[in-house]
PAFI-625933 format. One line per 2 residues: their letters; for each residue z, y, x of C-alpha. Coordinates in nm, 3 decimals. Each point is the difference from the previous one (the first is absolute). Example, Ala and Ser with C-alpha at 12.3 -4.5 7.8 and 13.67 -1.06 7.14 Angstrom:
// residues 2
as) 0.780 -0.450 1.230  -0.066 0.344 0.137
***
This chain:
// residues 366
mr) 12.166 -26.502 2.125  -0.256 -0.066 -0.272
si) -0.365 0.094 0.013  -0.138 0.193 -0.296
ge) -0.166 -0.318 -0.127  0.325 -0.197 0.018
ma) 0.186 0.287 -0.167  -0.255 0.006 -0.281
rd) 0.036 -0.375 -0.053  0.381 0.006 -0.001
sg) 0.055 0.321 -0.198  -0.251 -0.026 -0.284
ls) -0.170 0.326 0.103  -0.364 0.002 0.103
vs) -0.107 0.108 0.349  -0.164 0.309 -0.149
al) 0.322 0.080 -0.189  0.200 -0.024 0.322
rf) -0.243 0.236 0.168  0.033 0.241 -0.292
yd) 0.382 -0.007 0.006  -0.009 0.059 0.375
ga) -0.221 0.304 -0.047  0.228 0.122 -0.279
av) 0.306 -0.038 0.230  0.161 -0.242 -0.245
lv) 0.001 -0.314 0.216  -0.087 0.090 0.358
pa) -0.057 -0.290 0.245  0.262 -0.052 0.268
wv) -0.271 0.015 0.267  -0.370 0.085 0.014
dp) -0.208 -0.124 0.292  -0.124 0.319 0.172
vs) -0.324 -0.169 0.105  -0.103 -0.202 -0.306
gy) 0.194 0.192 -0.265  0.129 -0.331 -0.136
rw) 0.319 0.024 -0.203  0.311 -0.212 0.062
yg) 0.309 -0.018 -0.221  0.361 -0.076 0.091
pe) 0.204 -0.279 -0.164  0.208 0.245 -0.203
ql) -0.314 0.145 -0.159  -0.082 -0.318 -0.192
ge) 0.278 0.065 -0.251  -0.113 0.361 -0.041
sr) -0.359 -0.107 -0.056  0.101 -0.249 -0.268
ll) 0.210 0.266 -0.168  -0.294 0.240 0.019
ar) -0.229 -0.256 -0.163  0.245 -0.046 -0.289
lr) 0.043 0.374 -0.050  -0.376 0.049 -0.016
ra) -0.039 -0.283 -0.251  0.266 0.174 -0.208
gm) -0.211 0.317 0.007  0.244 0.220 0.189
pl) -0.160 0.322 0.131  -0.061 0.016 0.374
ad) 0.234 0.298 0.046  0.291 -0.198 -0.148
ir) -0.086 -0.307 0.205  0.041 0.204 0.316
lv) 0.353 0.092 -0.106  0.089 -0.356 -0.105
la) -0.108 -0.137 0.338  0.188 0.277 0.179
gw) 0.312 -0.080 -0.200  -0.051 -0.372 0.055
sa) -0.018 0.036 0.377  0.307 0.227 -0.001
ad) 0.190 -0.239 -0.228  0.035 0.285 -0.250
td) 0.032 -0.218 -0.308  0.097 0.289 -0.226
lv) -0.331 0.176 0.070  -0.199 -0.317 -0.051
rt) 0.173 -0.082 -0.328  -0.049 0.356 -0.126
ll) -0.372 -0.006 0.075  -0.048 -0.343 -0.159
ra) 0.193 0.106 -0.310  -0.203 0.321 -0.032
hl) -0.328 -0.190 0.026  0.111 -0.256 -0.258
hr) 0.095 0.281 -0.240  -0.342 0.162 0.048
me) -0.172 -0.326 -0.084  0.217 -0.053 -0.307
rg) -0.068 0.353 -0.126  -0.369 -0.047 0.067
ls) -0.003 -0.330 -0.189  0.183 0.156 -0.295
da) -0.241 0.293 -0.010  -0.298 -0.232 0.027
rg) 0.125 -0.214 -0.290  0.034 0.309 -0.217
ef) -0.350 0.118 0.084  -0.150 -0.344 -0.060
st) 0.170 -0.022 -0.338  -0.164 0.327 -0.099
ir) -0.337 -0.112 0.133  0.019 -0.328 -0.191
al) 0.074 0.193 -0.320  -0.303 0.223 0.062
le) -0.213 -0.305 0.074  0.100 -0.171 -0.323
rr) -0.114 0.309 -0.194  -0.341 -0.017 0.167
en) -0.056 -0.369 -0.056  -0.209 -0.106 -0.296
pm) 0.123 -0.337 -0.127  -0.312 -0.029 -0.218
al) -0.239 0.019 0.296  -0.298 -0.229 -0.052
pr) -0.110 -0.253 0.263  -0.287 0.098 0.228
tt) -0.333 -0.086 -0.160  -0.246 0.194 0.215
sv) -0.282 -0.192 0.165  -0.205 0.115 0.298
rs) -0.297 -0.184 0.146  -0.139 0.149 0.317
tv) -0.214 -0.075 0.302  0.121 0.104 0.344
sa) -0.129 -0.039 0.354  0.186 -0.287 0.168
re) 0.001 0.195 0.324  0.146 0.314 -0.158
la) 0.270 -0.187 -0.189  0.093 -0.199 0.311
aa) 0.028 0.321 0.204  0.211 0.161 -0.271
ld) 0.243 -0.293 -0.016  0.023 -0.011 0.380
av) 0.083 0.371 0.003  0.294 -0.026 -0.241
rf) 0.144 -0.352 0.009  0.240 0.078 0.287
aa) 0.189 0.252 -0.216  0.089 -0.237 -0.286
st) 0.371 -0.059 -0.045  0.184 -0.328 0.060
dp) 0.324 0.123 -0.160  0.100 -0.243 -0.279
el) 0.197 0.280 -0.167  -0.326 0.190 -0.065
pv) -0.249 -0.264 -0.116  -0.252 0.254 -0.135
lg) -0.054 0.125 0.356  -0.070 -0.355 0.117
gv) -0.363 0.032 -0.096  -0.312 0.213 0.029
lf) -0.094 0.248 -0.270  -0.360 -0.023 -0.124
df) -0.077 0.338 -0.156  -0.333 0.004 -0.185
eg) -0.139 0.338 -0.099  -0.364 0.084 -0.057
aa) -0.211 -0.141 0.283  0.291 -0.034 0.243
lr) 0.262 -0.264 0.071  0.301 0.120 0.197
vv) 0.239 -0.252 0.149  0.351 0.113 0.089
at) 0.309 -0.158 0.153  0.342 0.138 0.086
dr) 0.345 -0.121 0.101  0.157 0.349 -0.047
yr) -0.001 0.077 0.373  -0.378 -0.014 0.038
ma) -0.300 0.016 -0.231  -0.365 -0.088 0.048
va) -0.297 0.095 -0.218  -0.363 -0.112 0.021
qa) -0.303 0.015 -0.225  -0.302 -0.212 -0.085
gi) -0.292 0.086 -0.224  -0.058 -0.214 -0.310
dv) -0.254 -0.048 -0.276  0.182 -0.039 -0.330
dg) -0.164 -0.228 -0.256  0.046 0.144 -0.350
gh) -0.086 -0.325 -0.170  0.146 -0.103 -0.331
dg) 0.350 0.120 0.086  -0.118 0.361 -0.020
hd) 0.184 0.116 0.310  -0.111 0.357 0.066
gs) 0.115 0.042 0.361  0.334 0.158 -0.091
rv) 0.297 -0.064 0.225  0.148 -0.353 0.009
qv) 0.272 -0.115 0.237  0.129 -0.347 0.088
vv) 0.234 -0.114 0.277  -0.128 -0.309 0.179
ps) 0.276 -0.210 0.164  -0.029 -0.010 0.378
pl) -0.074 -0.377 0.019  -0.285 0.045 -0.248
ad) -0.130 0.302 0.191  -0.001 -0.215 0.315
am) -0.190 -0.275 -0.181  -0.256 0.258 -0.112
ra) -0.039 0.129 0.355  -0.066 -0.354 0.124
ll) -0.306 -0.025 -0.229  -0.151 0.329 0.118
sd) -0.171 -0.131 0.309  -0.359 0.121 -0.031
da) -0.210 0.298 -0.105  -0.070 -0.127 -0.350
sa) 0.132 0.164 -0.311  0.310 -0.122 -0.181
rl) 0.090 0.006 -0.367  0.343 0.129 -0.088
tv) 0.129 -0.053 -0.353  0.322 0.121 -0.159
dg) 0.080 -0.155 -0.336  0.337 0.108 -0.132
dr) 0.258 -0.106 0.256  -0.234 -0.227 0.197
vl) -0.242 0.083 0.281  -0.292 -0.210 0.125
le) -0.209 0.039 0.316  -0.330 -0.190 0.034
tg) -0.218 -0.019 0.309  -0.298 -0.233 -0.029
dr) 0.131 -0.333 -0.123  0.358 0.068 0.107
qt) 0.271 0.172 -0.194  0.371 0.076 -0.008
ag) 0.206 0.124 -0.291  0.358 0.064 -0.099
qc) 0.241 0.203 -0.206  0.074 0.361 0.083
lg) 0.349 0.138 0.040  0.130 0.124 -0.332
qd) 0.147 0.331 0.118  -0.144 0.345 0.049
fp) -0.077 0.112 0.354  0.136 0.338 0.116
dy) -0.226 0.301 -0.050  -0.148 -0.004 0.350
rr) -0.219 0.303 -0.065  0.309 0.214 -0.023
lv) 0.132 -0.144 0.326  -0.315 0.065 0.203
rl) -0.027 0.370 -0.090  0.112 0.147 0.329
pa) -0.017 0.359 0.125  -0.247 0.046 0.283
gr) 0.150 -0.068 0.341  -0.101 0.006 0.363
ra) -0.284 -0.243 0.062  -0.049 -0.162 0.339
pv) -0.265 -0.262 0.090  0.101 -0.308 0.198
dv) -0.190 -0.264 0.189  0.146 -0.308 -0.168
aa) -0.007 -0.237 0.299  0.167 0.244 0.238
fr) 0.249 0.126 -0.258  0.093 -0.351 -0.108
ea) 0.067 -0.095 0.361  0.221 0.305 0.043
va) 0.197 -0.083 -0.314  0.042 -0.366 0.095
ts) 0.119 0.068 0.355  0.193 0.328 -0.023
pv) 0.380 0.012 -0.035  0.138 -0.032 -0.350
ra) 0.312 0.130 -0.167  0.226 -0.199 -0.229
se) 0.015 0.116 -0.359  0.308 0.031 -0.210
vg) 0.105 -0.329 -0.161  -0.129 -0.016 -0.356
ge) 0.018 0.309 -0.219  -0.266 0.195 -0.182
dg) -0.244 -0.019 0.292  -0.021 -0.377 -0.024
ps) 0.129 -0.291 0.209  0.098 0.028 0.363
cd) -0.305 0.017 0.224  -0.143 0.125 0.327
ls) -0.135 0.353 -0.028  -0.293 0.166 0.170
ml) 0.053 0.373 0.047  -0.328 0.189 -0.044
kv) -0.097 0.362 0.052  -0.312 0.213 0.011
ta) -0.045 0.209 0.314  -0.125 0.359 0.000
eg) -0.344 -0.142 0.087  -0.002 -0.214 -0.316
vv) 0.065 -0.332 0.177  0.232 -0.259 -0.151
tv) 0.246 -0.139 0.254  0.282 -0.252 -0.010
ce) 0.318 0.172 0.115  0.192 -0.132 0.298
dg) 0.378 -0.052 0.005  0.184 0.329 0.004
dd) -0.279 0.208 -0.155  0.184 0.268 -0.198
dr) -0.303 0.140 -0.185  0.127 0.075 -0.351
dk) -0.347 -0.041 -0.150  -0.026 -0.368 0.091
va) -0.039 -0.251 -0.281  0.167 -0.341 0.002
vn) -0.178 -0.292 -0.167  0.056 -0.374 -0.011
rd) -0.198 -0.127 0.300  -0.101 -0.331 -0.158
fl) -0.117 0.178 -0.315  -0.206 0.240 0.212
ld) -0.163 -0.285 0.193  -0.079 -0.179 -0.327
al) -0.161 0.313 -0.142  -0.213 0.052 0.312
da) -0.122 -0.360 -0.014  -0.068 0.008 -0.375
aa) -0.213 0.314 0.031  -0.256 -0.200 0.201
ad) -0.148 0.308 0.168  -0.051 0.122 0.356
rl) 0.117 0.351 -0.083  0.246 0.123 -0.258
vl) 0.159 0.328 -0.102  0.377 0.033 -0.017
ef) 0.122 0.270 -0.235  0.348 0.141 0.057
ga) 0.144 0.192 -0.293  0.346 0.145 -0.052
ak) 0.298 -0.150 0.184  0.079 -0.255 -0.273
ap) -0.352 -0.043 -0.138  -0.184 -0.329 0.054
la) -0.219 -0.044 0.305  -0.357 -0.053 -0.123
ir) -0.238 -0.228 0.191  -0.356 0.072 -0.105
rt) -0.343 -0.135 0.085  -0.258 0.245 0.126
dt) -0.284 -0.136 -0.215  0.165 0.012 -0.342
ed) 0.285 0.170 -0.182  0.041 -0.296 -0.235
tf) 0.169 -0.236 0.248  0.330 0.108 0.155
sl) 0.363 -0.099 0.043  0.329 0.189 -0.006
lm) 0.315 -0.070 0.200  0.333 0.149 -0.096
pv) 0.173 0.167 0.296  0.345 -0.122 0.103
hv) 0.280 0.249 0.045  0.152 0.004 0.348
en) 0.258 0.219 0.162  -0.150 0.217 0.273
***
């Protein structure tokens, strides 16, 4: 017999994934201790667990996996081969369809591109509170992407408009927005406070944050594709990313949802210690992760669902992303806003509407 920890180590499935597949009646332990509830697996289940791990990595739907494992245990090779062949055909059709759609999109993109576009020449010289800029960077830095396939998301957007500087970061599955007030110097460059955007690479944003250690003001200068931060006699500068950031304003326009206040310390403890559910492997919801299942009670209280909760209104989010967002908000109380079933979960401060983060929900089978 293998313990759940040993099974996880030998099969390539996480402990949380094994718990999920037990609850879904896909891979049920051979024996569960009636006192402790600890799961134990028989020797023959190791092969099934390894097969299950491979099927999930191949993106096979859970309903088909159930049938494959049933056929496997019954030595029904015809059933197993039929299911594998059907899944492979679905993936091939999907890939062919996707290639056709991407070809069309590329053609549309080429029509929109302007090969005569001039290099960026705008200059902005502004003064900003070191404390406000530090707080803004702290509030968004956790959401910046580390995906090398999307380098433009591997930085922090500095969006200058009028007397406000908004900083934004996103890795597609989460987004964070914060704001700091600025005084724009018109100077000889004639900048009139109109909107200017630059994407500061994450390492440079971190270097900027390291200089913002006191209550003094800081000078922030954008000159073409370079950005400079000066605090006292210290400074850091570097080149901005040369790609346009997504239109975040469009992404943060959400219909009003149910708002529920949370005590951050208590809620964070509940999230960190409550049972989690394993997500699907890869896919449009992001990489495999542990999920926290949240719901709002009739009394307007946010709770973390226990195993077996069949409430259809619960929302699944990446637990680590949620913990990061709670920490980055740096507040004792926050408001969680639940929108439609597939709408992002908004995490808002109570003292300002200008600093918030969004987490994309993860689809799970009830």
